[in-house]
C-alpha positions in Angstrom: -20.0 41.3 1.8 -22.0 38.9 -0.4 -22.3 35.5 0.9 -23.1 34.1 -2.7 -20.2 32.6 -4.6 -20.5 31.6 -8.4 -19.1 28.5 -9.6 -16.3 28.8 -12.2 -14.7 26.4 -14.5 -11.8 24.5 -13.1 -8.6 25.5 -15.0 -4.9 24.9 -14.1 -4.1 28.7 -13.9 -7.2 29.5 -11.7 -6.5 26.6 -9.3 -2.7 26.9 -9.2 -2.6 28.9 -5.9 -4.4 25.9 -4.2 -3.1 22.8 -6.0 -2.9 20.8 -9.1 -5.5 19.9 -11.7 -5.2 16.3 -12.7 -6.5 15.6 -16.2 -5.5 14.2 -19.6 -5.7 17.5 -21.6 -3.7 18.1 -24.5 -1.2 15.6 -26.0 0.4 12.9 -23.6 4.0 13.3 -22.4 4.8 9.9 -23.7 3.2 7.0 -25.6 3.6 3.5 -23.9 2.2 0.1 -24.2 3.1 -0.4 -27.9 1.8 3.1 -28.6 -1.7 2.4 -27.6 -1.7 4.3 -24.1 -0.8 8.0 -23.5 1.0 8.7 -20.3 0.3 12.1 -18.7 3.3 12.2 -16.3 3.9 13.7 -12.8 0.7 15.8 -12.6 0.6 16.4 -8.9 3.1 17.6 -6.3 2.6 15.0 -3.5 3.9 16.3 -0.2 3.8 14.5 3.1 5.3 15.0 6.6 6.1 12.2 8.9 4.1 9.5 7.0 3.6 7.8 3.8 1.4 8.0 0.7 -1.7 5.9 0.8 -4.5 5.2 -1.6 -8.0 5.1 -0.2 -11.5 5.0 -1.7 -14.2 7.6 -0.7 -17.8 7.1 -1.5 -19.7 10.5 -1.2 -23.4 11.2 -1.6 -24.2 13.7 -4.4 -25.2 17.2 -3.4 -27.2 20.0 -5.1 -26.7 23.5 -6.2 -27.2 25.9 -4.5 -24.9 24.4 -2.0 -24.6 25.7 1.6 -20.9 25.9 2.6 -20.7 26.1 6.3 -17.2 24.5 6.9 -13.8 24.1 5.2 -10.9 22.0 6.2 -7.3 21.5 5.7 -4.5 18.9 6.1 -1.4 20.5 7.6 0.8 17.4 7.3 0.0 16.3 3.6 -1.4 17.0 0.2 -4.6 15.2 -0.7 -5.5 14.2 -4.3 -9.1 13.3 -5.4 -9.4 11.2 -8.6 -13.0 10.4 -9.7 -13.6 6.9 -10.7 -16.6 8.2 -13.0 -16.8 10.8 -15.7 -19.2 13.0 -13.6 -18.2 16.5 -12.5 -17.8 17.6 -8.9 -17.6 20.8 -7.0 -14.2 21.9 -5.8 -14.2 24.7 -3.1 -10.9 26.2 -1.9 -10.1 29.3 0.2 -6.9 31.3 0.5 -5.3 31.3 4.0 -5.5 34.5 5.8 -3.4 34.5 9.0 -4.3 31.0 9.9 -8.0 31.2 8.8 -9.7 30.8 5.5 -10.5 33.8 3.4 -13.3 34.2 0.9 -13.9 30.8 -0.8 -13.7 30.1 -4.5 -15.7 27.4 -6.2 -14.8 25.4 -9.2 -16.7 22.9 -11.3 -14.5 20.1 -12.8 -15.0 18.8 -16.3 -15.6 15.1 -16.8 -12.4 13.2 -16.0 -10.6 16.0 -14.1 -9.3 15.5 -10.6 -7.6 17.7 -8.1 -4.6 17.6 -5.7 -5.0 20.1 -2.8 -1.5 21.2 -1.7 -0.6 20.8 2.0 -2.3 23.2 4.3 -4.9 24.5 1.7 -8.4 25.3 3.0 -10.8 23.2 1.0 -14.5 22.1 1.1 -15.6 18.5 1.7 -16.0 16.1 -1.2 -19.0 17.4 -3.2 -20.2 15.2 -6.2 -23.1 16.8 -7.9 -24.5 13.5 -9.5 -23.3 10.0 -10.2 -21.6 7.4 -8.0 -19.5 9.8 -5.9 -16.7 7.1 -5.9 -13.1 8.6 -5.8 -9.6 7.2 -5.4 -7.9 9.6 -2.9 -4.1 9.7 -2.4 -3.1 11.3 0.9 -0.9 11.1 4.0 -1.2 8.0 6.1 0.6 8.3 9.5 0.5 9.3 13.1 -0.7 12.8 14.2 -3.5 15.1 13.7 -3.8 16.0 10.0 -7.1 17.7 10.1 -8.1 21.2 10.9 -11.7 22.4 10.4 -13.0 25.9 10.2 -16.8 26.5 10.7 -17.9 29.9 9.3 -20.2 32.2 11.4 -22.6 32.4 8.5 -22.7 30.0 5.6 -21.8 30.9 2.0 -24.2 29.9 -0.8 -22.6 28.4 -3.8 -24.6 28.8 -7.1 -24.0 27.5 -10.6 -22.2 28.9 -13.5 
């Protein structure tokens, strides 16, 4: 099996098994603020057990392609949304669950202004900005109990550009 994974563009259909794409594509659902602001409503399914939604800021160092993927993680007690605070694209890596372990990863590249919401329990890579500030607003579960599971691959995958 090849350990090389090519990045593909992030689309709602391709990402649907793993979560929600957060962007302002197409016409807004509603115009507000005297018609000067478009509202794109209810873009993510937030799902938390035994806790509450919290907003945090993450600041991550940019990475380069090709990228060595040696670990993925998941959060069994809550979804996790990443909203970039710049218009720089970032790498989104996810993997299907196969009997409690991650299957073959899939890599996406966001467009400027896109964010993602990982559904509860979805295997995903760490925050991977490719350039820019690496500053993100993150909406996820705040509460007691362990909400992080990591899986280290026996051999790393190499993520390459489009």
